[in-house]
Every structure is written in C-alpha cells, then in structure tokens.
C-alpha positions, 0 to 999 in steps of 0.5 A: 554538536557532535549528535546534530551529525547523525542525525541526518542518518536517521531522518533519512530513510534507506531507499530499500526500505521505503521501496519495499514499503510501497511495493507491498502496500502497492501489492496489498491494494492491487489484491484488495482492488482485484478481489472487490471488481472480482467481486463486482463481476460475480455479482453484476446481476445482483444489487449487492454493492460492497463499497456501500 
C-alpha cells in the first residue's frame, strides 16, 4: 500500500511543464500556419498548393 501513496504524484503532471509544453506546441503551430499563409499569399496567382 505504500506505493499507492506515491502513485498520484507521478501520475499528476506539473502545471508549469504542461503549460510550457503546450506553449511550445502552440508556437510551432503558429509558425507553421504563418509559413503556409505566407506561401499562399506569395503564390496567390499560381495554382501551386502546398496542402495538396
């Protein structure tokens, strides 16, 4: 039963680490969206589509 007491601490992640992880993921997503949007604007007259 002694292991059951320390189990919740391992299962429960730190809010700071989770926030930092999501912040990094969000930053990558924003950079990707910005890059795709920039490419679409720069190639607006062309039929080239990076998504397909």
